[in-house]
C-alpha positions in Angstrom: 4.3 -29.4 -72.3 2.8 -26.0 -71.2 3.8 -24.5 -67.9 0.1 -24.4 -66.8 -0.1 -28.2 -67.3 3.1 -29.1 -65.4 3.5 -26.1 -63.1 7.0 -25.6 -64.5 8.1 -23.0 -67.1 11.3 -22.4 -69.0 13.4 -19.5 -70.1 13.1 -18.3 -73.7 15.9 -15.8 -74.7 15.1 -13.8 -77.9 17.1 -11.0 -79.3 14.8 -8.1 -80.0 17.2 -6.6 -82.6 17.5 -10.0 -84.5 13.7 -10.3 -84.4 13.2 -6.8 -85.8 15.8 -7.2 -88.5 14.1 -10.4 -89.7 10.9 -8.6 -90.0 12.5 -5.7 -91.9 14.6 -7.8 -94.2 12.5 -6.8 -97.3 12.8 -3.1 -96.6 16.6 -3.4 -95.9 17.1 -5.3 -99.2 15.1 -2.7 -101.1 17.2 0.0 -99.6 20.5 -1.7 -100.3 19.2 -2.4 -103.9 18.0 0.9 -105.0 18.9 3.3 -102.1 15.2 4.2 -101.6 14.4 4.9 -97.9 11.2 2.9 -97.1 8.4 5.0 -95.5 5.7 3.8 -93.0 3.6 0.9 -94.4 0.6 1.0 -92.0 -1.2 -2.1 -92.8 0.0 -2.6 -96.4 3.1 -4.5 -97.4 4.4 -2.6 -100.4 7.3 -5.1 -101.2 5.1 -8.2 -101.5 2.2 -6.8 -103.6 -0.7 -7.3 -103.5 -0.8 -7.7 -99.7 -2.9 -5.8 -97.3 -5.7 -5.9 -94.7 -9.3 -5.4 -95.9 -12.4 -4.2 -94.0 -14.6 -7.0 -93.2 -18.0 -7.3 -91.6 -16.6 -9.3 -88.6 -14.9 -7.4 -85.8 -11.5 -7.9 -87.2 -10.1 -6.9 -90.7 -9.1 -9.8 -93.1 -5.5 -10.2 -94.0 -5.2 -11.3 -97.7 -2.0 -12.1 -99.6 -1.9 -13.1 -103.3 1.3 -14.4 -104.9 1.3 -12.0 -107.9 -0.6 -9.3 -109.9 -1.9 -12.0 -112.3 -3.2 -14.2 -109.5 -4.7 -11.1 -107.9 -6.7 -10.3 -111.1 -7.9 -13.8 -111.4 -8.8 -14.0 -107.6 -10.8 -10.7 -107.5 -13.7 -11.8 -109.6 -14.1 -15.1 -107.5 -14.8 -12.9 -104.4 -16.8 -10.3 -106.2 -14.1 -7.6 -105.6 -12.9 -5.0 -108.2 -9.6 -5.5 -109.5 
């Protein structure tokens, strides 16, 4: 139950280092595999292409991930986007 419902909470102990390492596992594996030092990615994930945020008419951008280049090329015409 939530603390707000019962008035009681609980301790959650999370390692910040382990959390960051899990988020960076693709970059670490790429570095260990080919020695290339990854640079800033901003809002684009270069290791799992195509994946990035796209401008949208709503207040927030749209995050979109497609499993492969072939699926991306099949998907774009469905949403009226250029390949």
